[in-house]
N, C-alpha and C positions, 0 to 999 in steps of 0.2 A: 741495666734493666732486665728483669726476669722475663724469660720466654718459655712458657710451659710446653711449647711444641718444637723446641730446638732439636730434639732427638728424632722427630718424625720426618719421614720423606714427604715433601709436598706433592699432593696429587695435582694433575693438570687442571682439575676443576676447582682447586683451592685458590685462595687469594695470592696475588703476585707478591714476591719478596724483593724484587728489584725492578727498576725502570730505567729507560734510557731514551734520549731524544732520537728520533729517526730523521735522518737527512737523506732523502731519496737519492740513489746513485745507481747508475746502470751497470757498473762493474765491481761493486764492493758489497760483499756479504756482511751481515751483522756479526759481531763478536759472539753472540749467543742467539740460538733459535728462540723466537718469541713463543709465548703461550697465548698472547692476545696483543692487539694493536688498538690504541685509543686514537680517535680522530677528533681533533679540536676545531678544525675549520672544514666545512663541507666540501665535497668534491669527489673525484675518482681516485681510487688507489689501485695501482698495478703492483701486485705482490708475486714473488716467487715463493711457492710453498716448499715445505721440507721435502716433498716428493719430487720437486723439480718442475711441477706444473706452474705455468704463468697464468695468472687470473686477474681480470679487471673487475673490481668491485665498483660499480657505477653509482653515482649519486649518494655516496655515504653521507649521512646527516652528521652535523656537528654534535659532539657528545656521544657518538656511537662507540661501543667497545666490541671489536670483532675478535672472536676466539679463534685465532689463526696460529698455526705452527709455520711461521714464515722465516726465510733466510735472508730476504732482501725486499726492499720497496724500490721499484724502478723510478728514475726521474722522468723518463719518457712516458707520457700518458698520465702521470700522477698529478692531479690538480688540487687534491686535499692538502691541508696544512696542519700544523700543530700536532704532528704524529708522534706518539710515544709507544715504544715497545715495552711490553710487560713480560717478565720472566719469573 
């Protein structure tokens, strides 16, 4: 399949080119830093940002796309489900 943009570097605001399921874990970082996280089931998301800051996103609605550069989603405190990391 042809891809007219295969030679261009993807900007952070551009569409994702890869996705992976997020299984919240207190001690395991993602293989790749996200550019966004999709929330499939409403709840709280406790994320560790690329800067190292730990942030709780409270009451994230189902279907929300959070533009986050995150390295991990913590199991402790995360109640949201159906999380997908986009890179």
